[in-house]
C-alpha positions as CSV (number, residue, x, y, z in Angstrom):
1,M,0.0,0.0,0.0
2,A,3.0,2.2,0.1
3,A,4.4,4.2,-2.8
4,P,6.1,2.0,-5.5
5,N,9.3,0.4,-4.1
6,P,12.5,1.3,-6.1
7,C,13.5,-2.2,-5.5
8,A,10.4,-3.6,-7.3
9,R,12.3,-3.7,-10.7
10,Q,15.0,-5.7,-9.3
11,R,12.6,-8.2,-7.5
12,S,10.9,-8.8,-10.7
13,L,14.1,-10.6,-11.9
14,D,13.8,-13.0,-8.9
15,C,10.2,-13.8,-8.6
16,D,8.5,-16.4,-10.7
17,G,5.2,-14.7,-11.1
18,G,3.4,-18.1,-11.2
19,A,4.1,-21.0,-13.4
20,V,1.8,-20.6,-16.4
21,V,1.6,-22.6,-19.6
22,A,1.8,-19.9,-22.0
23,R,1.2,-21.7,-25.2
24,D,0.4,-20.2,-28.6
25,N,-3.3,-20.7,-29.2
26,S,-3.5,-19.8,-32.8
27,S,-4.1,-22.7,-35.2
28,G,-1.1,-23.9,-37.2
29,V,1.6,-21.5,-37.7
30,G,-0.5,-18.3,-38.1
31,W,0.2,-14.8,-37.0
32,G,0.5,-15.9,-33.3
33,G,3.0,-18.7,-34.2
34,V,5.0,-16.1,-36.3
35,Q,5.1,-13.7,-33.4
36,T,6.4,-16.4,-31.0
37,L,9.2,-17.5,-33.4
38,W,10.2,-13.9,-33.9
39,L,10.4,-13.3,-30.1
40,A,12.6,-16.3,-29.4
41,A,14.9,-15.4,-32.4
42,L,15.1,-11.6,-31.4
43,L,16.0,-12.4,-27.8
44,L,18.6,-15.1,-28.8
45,L,20.3,-12.5,-30.9
46,V,20.2,-9.5,-28.6
47,L,20.8,-11.1,-25.2
48,P,24.3,-12.1,-25.6
49,V,25.2,-8.5,-26.9
50,C,23.4,-6.4,-24.1
51,A,24.0,-8.6,-21.0
52,Q,26.5,-7.3,-18.5
53,E,26.3,-10.1,-16.1
54,A,26.1,-14.0,-16.5
55,P,22.6,-15.0,-17.2
56,R,20.7,-17.1,-14.6
57,L,19.2,-20.5,-15.4
58,T,16.6,-22.1,-13.3
59,G,13.8,-24.4,-13.8
60,Y,11.9,-27.5,-12.7
61,V,10.7,-31.0,-13.8
62,E,7.1,-31.7,-12.8
63,P,5.2,-35.0,-13.5
64,Y,1.5,-34.6,-12.9
65,A,-1.3,-37.2,-13.0
66,A,-5.2,-36.8,-12.5
67,V,-7.6,-39.8,-12.0
68,Q,-11.4,-39.7,-12.0
69,V,-12.9,-40.5,-8.7
70,G,-15.8,-43.0,-9.2
71,G,-17.0,-44.2,-12.5
72,D,-14.4,-46.3,-14.3
73,G,-11.4,-44.4,-12.6
74,A,-10.2,-43.1,-15.9
75,F,-7.0,-40.9,-16.2
76,L,-8.0,-37.4,-16.9
77,A,-4.6,-36.0,-17.2
78,G,-1.0,-37.4,-17.4
79,R,2.0,-35.4,-18.3
80,T,5.5,-34.3,-17.4
81,R,6.5,-30.7,-17.9
82,A,10.2,-29.4,-18.0
83,R,10.7,-25.7,-17.7
84,L,13.7,-23.6,-18.1
85,D,14.1,-20.0,-17.2
86,L,16.6,-17.6,-18.5
87,D,16.9,-14.1,-17.0
88,G,19.5,-11.4,-16.2
89,A,20.1,-7.7,-16.3
90,F,22.2,-5.2,-18.3
91,D,22.7,-1.5,-17.9
92,R,19.2,0.1,-17.3
93,G,17.4,-3.1,-18.3
94,A,16.7,-6.7,-17.8
95,Y,15.5,-9.8,-19.9
96,V,13.4,-12.8,-19.4
97,V,12.9,-16.0,-21.3
98,R,10.7,-18.8,-19.9
99,N,10.3,-22.0,-21.9
100,E,8.3,-25.2,-21.2
101,I,8.3,-28.7,-22.9
102,T,5.4,-30.8,-22.0
103,Y,5.1,-34.5,-22.8
104,D,1.4,-35.5,-22.6
105,L,1.3,-39.3,-21.8
106,L,-2.3,-39.7,-22.8
107,G,-1.9,-38.2,-26.2
108,D,1.6,-39.5,-26.7
109,S,2.6,-35.9,-27.8
110,L,5.3,-33.4,-27.1
111,A,4.7,-29.6,-27.1
112,Y,6.9,-26.6,-26.7
113,D,5.5,-23.5,-25.0
114,L,7.1,-20.0,-24.9
115,R,5.5,-18.8,-21.6
116,E,7.3,-15.5,-21.5
117,A,10.0,-13.7,-23.5
118,Y,10.5,-10.0,-23.0
119,L,12.9,-7.1,-22.6
120,D,12.7,-4.4,-19.9
121,V,14.2,-1.0,-20.4
122,F,14.3,1.4,-17.2
123,F,14.5,5.2,-17.4
124,S,14.2,7.7,-14.5
125,T,10.5,7.5,-14.1
126,V,9.4,5.2,-16.8
127,D,9.8,1.4,-17.5
128,L,9.2,-0.2,-20.8
129,R,8.5,-3.9,-21.4
130,A,8.3,-5.4,-24.8
131,G,7.5,-9.0,-25.7
132,R,5.5,-11.9,-24.5
133,Q,4.4,-11.4,-20.9
134,L,2.0,-12.1,-18.2
135,L,-0.4,-9.2,-17.6
136,V,-2.1,-9.7,-14.2
137,W,-4.4,-7.0,-13.1
138,G,-6.9,-9.0,-10.7
139,E,-6.5,-11.1,-7.7
140,T,-9.9,-12.4,-6.7
141,D,-9.8,-16.3,-6.1
142,G,-11.6,-18.3,-8.9
143,A,-12.7,-15.1,-10.8
144,F,-11.3,-12.9,-13.4
145,I,-13.2,-9.6,-12.9
146,T,-10.5,-7.0,-13.6
147,D,-8.1,-9.7,-15.0
148,L,-8.8,-8.1,-18.4
149,L,-5.8,-8.6,-20.5
150,A,-4.5,-12.3,-20.1
151,P,-6.2,-15.1,-22.2
152,L,-6.8,-18.3,-20.2
153,D,-5.9,-21.9,-20.4
154,L,-9.1,-23.7,-19.8
155,S,-8.1,-26.9,-21.5
156,E,-8.8,-28.6,-18.1
157,F,-11.4,-26.1,-16.8
158,L,-10.3,-24.4,-13.6
159,T,-8.5,-27.4,-12.1
160,Q,-5.0,-26.1,-12.5
161,P,-3.8,-23.3,-10.0
162,Q,-5.2,-19.9,-10.9
163,E,-1.7,-18.3,-11.7
164,R,-1.2,-21.2,-14.3
165,L,-4.5,-20.5,-16.1
166,R,-3.1,-17.2,-17.4
167,L,-1.5,-17.2,-20.7
168,G,1.2,-14.9,-22.2
169,V,0.4,-11.9,-24.3
170,T,2.5,-10.3,-26.9
171,A,2.4,-6.6,-25.9
172,L,4.1,-3.4,-25.2
173,K,3.8,-2.1,-21.7
174,A,4.9,1.3,-20.2
175,T,4.9,2.1,-16.5
176,A,5.3,5.7,-15.3
177,Y,5.9,6.4,-11.6
178,L,4.7,9.9,-10.7
179,G,4.9,10.3,-6.9
180,D,1.9,8.6,-5.4
181,V,0.6,7.8,-8.9
182,T,1.6,4.8,-11.0
183,L,0.2,4.8,-14.6
184,D,0.3,1.7,-16.7
185,G,-0.3,1.6,-20.4
186,V,-0.6,-1.4,-22.7
187,W,-0.7,-2.0,-26.4
188,I,-1.6,-5.4,-27.6
189,P,-1.2,-5.7,-31.4
190,V,-3.1,-8.9,-31.9
191,S,-6.0,-10.1,-29.8
192,P,-5.1,-13.3,-28.0
193,T,-7.4,-16.3,-27.6
194,T,-8.2,-18.6,-24.9
195,A,-7.3,-22.3,-24.9
196,I,-10.6,-24.3,-24.7
197,P,-11.0,-28.1,-23.9
198,A,-10.5,-30.5,-26.7
199,A,-13.6,-31.7,-28.4
200,G,-14.9,-34.9,-27.0
201,G,-12.5,-34.8,-24.1
202,P,-13.6,-35.1,-20.4
203,W,-13.6,-31.2,-20.1
204,D,-15.5,-30.5,-23.3
205,P,-18.5,-28.6,-21.9
206,L,-20.7,-29.6,-25.0
207,P,-22.6,-32.8,-25.4
208,A,-21.8,-35.0,-28.4
209,E,-25.2,-34.4,-30.0
210,V,-28.4,-32.5,-29.5
211,L,-31.7,-34.1,-30.9
212,G,-29.6,-36.7,-32.6
213,V,-27.5,-34.1,-34.6
214,P,-23.8,-34.2,-33.7
215,L,-22.0,-31.1,-32.6
216,A,-18.6,-30.0,-34.0
217,Y,-16.2,-27.1,-33.2
218,A,-15.3,-24.7,-35.9
219,E,-12.2,-22.2,-36.2
220,P,-12.4,-19.3,-33.7
221,E,-14.1,-16.2,-35.0
222,R,-12.2,-12.9,-33.9
223,P,-11.4,-9.6,-35.5
224,D,-8.8,-9.4,-38.2
225,A,-5.2,-8.8,-37.0
226,R,-4.6,-5.3,-38.3
227,L,-3.6,-2.1,-36.6
228,A,-7.1,-0.8,-36.2
229,T,-8.2,-3.8,-34.2
230,S,-5.2,-3.7,-31.9
231,E,-6.0,-3.3,-28.2
232,L,-5.4,-0.6,-25.6
233,A,-5.5,-0.7,-21.8
234,A,-4.6,1.6,-19.1
235,R,-4.5,1.5,-15.3
236,L,-3.9,4.4,-12.8
237,T,-3.1,3.5,-9.2
238,W,-3.0,5.9,-6.5
239,S,-1.1,5.3,-3.2
240,G,-1.8,8.7,-1.5
241,L,-3.9,7.4,1.3
242,P,-2.4,5.6,4.4
243,R,-2.0,1.8,3.9
244,T,-4.4,2.0,0.9
245,D,-4.3,1.6,-2.8
246,L,-6.9,2.7,-5.2
247,A,-6.9,1.9,-9.1
248,L,-9.0,2.8,-12.1
249,L,-8.6,0.8,-15.3
250,V,-10.0,0.6,-18.8
251,H,-9.5,-2.0,-21.7
252,D,-10.7,-1.7,-25.2
253,G,-10.4,-5.0,-26.8
254,T,-11.9,-8.5,-27.2
255,N,-13.4,-10.7,-24.6
256,R,-11.0,-13.2,-23.3
257,V,-13.4,-16.2,-22.5
258,P,-15.2,-16.8,-25.9
259,G,-18.9,-17.0,-26.5
260,F,-20.2,-20.0,-28.7
261,T,-22.4,-19.4,-31.7
262,K,-24.4,-22.5,-32.9
263,H,-25.4,-22.9,-36.6
264,P,-26.5,-25.9,-38.6
265,A,-24.2,-27.1,-41.2
266,F,-24.2,-29.8,-43.8
267,S,-21.4,-31.2,-45.9
268,I,-20.5,-34.6,-47.6
269,P,-19.7,-37.1,-46.2
270,E,-20.3,-35.6,-42.7
271,G,-23.9,-34.9,-43.1
272,L,-26.0,-32.6,-40.9
273,R,-24.2,-31.1,-37.8
274,I,-24.4,-28.2,-35.4
275,E,-21.3,-26.1,-35.8
276,V,-20.1,-24.5,-32.6
277,T,-17.8,-21.6,-33.1
278,P,-15.7,-19.9,-30.4
279,T,-16.5,-16.2,-30.8
280,Y,-14.5,-13.1,-29.7
281,R,-16.0,-9.7,-30.0
282,R,-14.9,-6.2,-29.3
283,R,-16.0,-4.6,-25.9
284,T,-15.0,-1.8,-23.4
285,V,-14.3,-2.6,-19.8
286,L,-14.3,0.0,-17.1
287,G,-13.0,-1.2,-13.7
288,A,-11.9,-0.2,-10.2
289,T,-9.9,-2.0,-7.5
290,F,-9.0,-1.1,-3.9
291,E,-6.9,-2.6,-1.1
292,T,-6.5,-1.4,2.3
293,A,-4.9,-2.5,5.7
294,L,-6.7,0.3,7.7
295,L,-8.7,-2.4,9.5
296,D,-5.6,-4.3,10.6
297,P,-5.2,-7.3,11.1
298,V,-7.9,-7.7,8.5
299,V,-6.9,-6.7,4.8
300,L,-9.8,-5.8,2.5
301,R,-9.7,-6.0,-1.2
302,G,-12.4,-5.2,-3.8
303,E,-12.8,-5.0,-7.4
304,A,-15.6,-4.2,-9.9
305,A,-16.0,-3.9,-13.6
306,Y,-18.6,-2.8,-16.2
307,E,-18.5,-4.6,-19.5
308,S,-20.2,-2.9,-22.4
309,Q,-21.0,-6.1,-24.3
310,A,-20.7,-9.4,-22.6
311,L,-21.5,-12.6,-24.5
312,F,-24.4,-14.9,-23.2
313,D,-25.9,-18.0,-24.5
314,E,-29.5,-17.9,-25.6
315,P,-31.7,-20.9,-24.8
316,V,-31.4,-23.6,-27.5
317,P,-34.6,-25.4,-28.3
318,T,-34.7,-29.0,-27.6
319,S,-38.2,-29.7,-29.0
320,P,-39.1,-29.9,-32.7
321,L,-42.3,-27.7,-31.8
322,A,-39.9,-24.8,-31.0
323,L,-38.8,-24.6,-34.5
324,L,-42.3,-23.2,-35.3
325,D,-41.8,-20.2,-32.9
326,S,-41.6,-16.7,-34.6
327,T,-38.5,-15.8,-32.9
328,F,-36.5,-19.0,-33.9
329,A,-35.3,-17.6,-37.2
330,E,-33.7,-14.5,-35.4
331,S,-32.2,-16.7,-32.7
332,L,-30.7,-19.0,-35.6
333,E,-29.3,-16.0,-37.4
334,R,-27.3,-14.7,-34.4
335,G,-26.3,-18.3,-33.5
336,F,-28.1,-18.3,-30.1
337,L,-25.6,-15.8,-28.7
338,V,-26.6,-12.4,-27.4
339,E,-24.7,-9.4,-26.2
340,R,-25.7,-7.7,-22.9
341,P,-23.9,-5.2,-20.7
342,Q,-22.9,-6.6,-17.3
343,V,-21.4,-5.5,-14.1
344,Q,-19.3,-7.9,-11.8
345,A,-18.0,-7.2,-8.3
346,A,-16.1,-8.9,-5.5
347,L,-15.1,-7.9,-1.9
348,T,-12.5,-10.0,0.0
349,A,-11.5,-10.0,3.7
350,E,-8.2,-11.6,4.5
351,R,-6.5,-12.4,7.9
352,I,-3.2,-13.9,8.9
353,V,-3.2,-15.8,12.1
354,G,0.2,-17.3,12.8
355,T,1.1,-19.5,9.9
356,N,-2.5,-19.6,8.7
357,M,-4.1,-17.4,6.1
358,F,-7.9,-17.0,5.9
359,R,-9.7,-15.5,3.0
360,L,-13.4,-15.0,2.3
361,T,-14.9,-13.5,-0.8
362,G,-18.4,-12.4,-1.9
363,L,-19.0,-12.1,-5.6
364,G,-21.9,-11.0,-7.7
365,R,-22.7,-10.6,-11.4
366,W,-25.6,-8.4,-12.6
367,I,-26.7,-8.7,-16.4
368,L,-28.1,-5.4,-17.5
369,D,-31.0,-5.4,-20.0
370,H,-31.8,-8.9,-19.0
371,D,-34.7,-10.6,-20.9
372,E,-35.8,-14.1,-22.0
373,E,-33.2,-14.2,-24.7
374,V,-30.5,-14.6,-21.9
375,S,-30.5,-18.2,-20.3
376,A,-28.3,-16.9,-17.4
377,E,-30.0,-15.5,-14.3
378,A,-30.1,-11.7,-14.0
379,F,-28.3,-11.7,-10.7
380,Q,-25.7,-14.4,-9.7
381,P,-24.3,-14.4,-6.3
382,A,-21.3,-16.5,-5.1
383,L,-19.1,-17.1,-2.1
384,T,-15.5,-18.4,-2.0
385,G,-13.3,-19.3,0.9
386,L,-9.6,-20.2,1.1
387,W,-7.5,-21.5,4.0
388,N,-3.8,-21.9,3.6
389,G,-1.7,-23.1,6.5
390,T,2.0,-24.1,6.9
391,F,3.3,-26.5,9.4
392,R,6.4,-28.4,10.5
393,R,8.9,-25.6,10.0
394,E,7.1,-24.8,6.7
395,T,7.7,-28.3,5.1
396,L,3.9,-29.1,5.2
397,T,1.3,-26.8,3.5
398,L,-2.4,-27.6,3.8
399,R,-4.9,-25.7,1.5
400,A,-8.6,-25.7,1.1
401,F,-10.6,-23.8,-1.4
402,A,-14.3,-23.7,-2.0
403,Y,-16.5,-21.8,-4.6
404,W,-20.2,-21.8,-4.0
405,N,-22.6,-20.5,-6.6
406,I,-25.5,-19.9,-4.2
407,G,-28.3,-22.2,-4.8
408,A,-26.8,-23.9,-7.8
409,D,-23.4,-25.7,-7.6
410,L,-20.2,-26.1,-5.6
411,W,-16.6,-26.6,-6.3
412,L,-14.2,-28.0,-3.5
413,S,-10.4,-28.2,-3.8
414,P,-8.5,-29.4,-0.8
415,S,-4.7,-30.2,-1.2
416,L,-1.6,-31.1,0.7
417,T,1.9,-30.2,-0.2
418,Y,4.9,-31.6,1.4
419,A,8.7,-30.8,1.0
420,L,10.3,-34.2,0.7
421,R,13.7,-32.6,0.6
422,D,15.4,-29.4,-0.7
423,A,13.9,-28.5,-4.1
424,L,11.6,-31.5,-4.2
425,N,7.9,-31.1,-3.3
426,L,5.0,-33.4,-3.6
427,E,1.4,-32.1,-3.8
428,V,-1.7,-34.3,-3.6
429,G,-5.3,-33.1,-3.7
430,V,-8.9,-33.6,-5.0
431,Q,-11.2,-31.4,-7.2
432,L,-14.9,-32.0,-6.4
433,F,-17.8,-30.6,-8.3
434,E,-21.4,-30.8,-7.2
435,N,-24.7,-30.0,-8.7
436,L,-26.7,-28.6,-5.8
437,D,-30.0,-28.2,-7.9
438,E,-30.9,-31.5,-9.7
439,T,-34.1,-29.9,-11.0
440,E,-32.2,-27.2,-13.0
441,D,-30.8,-27.9,-16.5
442,T,-27.1,-27.7,-16.5
443,S,-27.2,-25.9,-19.9
444,P,-24.8,-28.2,-21.7
445,L,-24.5,-25.5,-24.5
446,S,-23.1,-22.9,-22.3
447,G,-19.5,-21.8,-22.9
448,L,-17.1,-22.8,-20.2
449,I,-17.4,-20.1,-17.4
450,Q,-19.7,-17.8,-19.5
451,E,-22.6,-18.8,-17.1
452,P,-20.7,-19.3,-13.7
453,S,-23.9,-20.2,-11.7
454,R,-23.9,-23.6,-13.7
455,A,-20.3,-24.1,-14.5
456,F,-19.4,-26.6,-12.0
457,A,-22.7,-28.6,-12.4
458,V,-21.6,-29.4,-15.9
459,Y,-18.5,-31.3,-14.6
460,D,-20.4,-33.1,-11.8
461,A,-18.9,-36.4,-13.0
462,N,-15.4,-35.1,-13.2
463,D,-14.3,-35.4,-9.6
464,L,-10.7,-36.2,-9.6
465,L,-7.6,-37.1,-7.4
466,Y,-4.3,-35.6,-8.5
467,A,-0.7,-35.7,-7.6
468,R,2.0,-33.4,-8.7
469,L,5.8,-33.9,-8.0
470,R,8.2,-31.0,-8.5
471,Y,12.0,-31.0,-8.5
472,S,13.3,-27.4,-8.9
473,F,16.8,-26.4,-9.9
């Protein structure tokens, strides 16, 4: 809550910032793939020239497995990830390259991910960062209210740690330090896309068919990559009050979690199908955040955001008689996807007692101009709770997280992490999803976390037990 610490720049070289799988989500070697290749080549060329100290290499190797609880006990995930980080400093600047190679045991495939690759340049009151980077603006557990800029890795829904869900963005960021005011400006030349679950996989939110007609994903629909469709964002943070930070932010760009249009399609030899298209559309978001320790020992945090055009699913008819309705043609033309403004907000109270941290958050989403064309409820309240405790001289960490969509569904995520030895940690835990309202349709055509009041109910059969072993070097 104090004014910007002049040591913060150097600390950024030493902190991990969260282990995120920052894969390129474009199909094939498109514009996103070209960006990744150019970034890697550029950094490899310039780093040896500009470095004034030996670069530092760190990383880890991490096997991970998840097994379904109940049912046939199928493996939901099995992989080994190796990460190598390169960072260092030069006169008035720094550089970071974070690489990951992942072997997927279930798919027998090997993938390379460029998580981050950027250059920092420091001036007297301004910092510049250019390249692939993580842009984290929100901190609410299980929600992305003012986390406006980072696309997400939802390939396994929300079962990975929240810091791993964020993907890298190729951007230019400028930060100006003006006394009690910090101003961040971000330019994103190409709108990023979120990684969605594989079709037909255990985390695919869509059914295999509706009324006997199969469903199939199409290529994402998003604005063309050109200067006029590039994105801008800004954040102003004021630290002039005692032990308090206030911030205002704005983002003009595409939504990060896609909506899904649904259109009938016919081809030979596939025949009739429903084509589901992940859709990204332009909207403006205005937000505000605050954090204060004035109520010590309790820390309060809050964030709220107004979104000019959020995407919502329209109810899809499941009866042939619905085809005779006069509004069916209009719904079909827009792909059963509508735009409405919305407001989201969260208030968090946190307290630390000894080696235990307790956090309680209340969340709400209000859909403005709500009508029968929107399948979601006009107001959707939720509560989250988090407990994190360390024991045995910080070798044992217990964690429990719960997300309750009030009256709808529940997500529980307890875990245990034990330091087997220096640099070797074992984590085991469970992910439990519960439908609390069996009478309510789980809206299988809802898009991922578009409709949060039913998101966990969709995965009621995906309770899992997981284990993660990490060796760091």
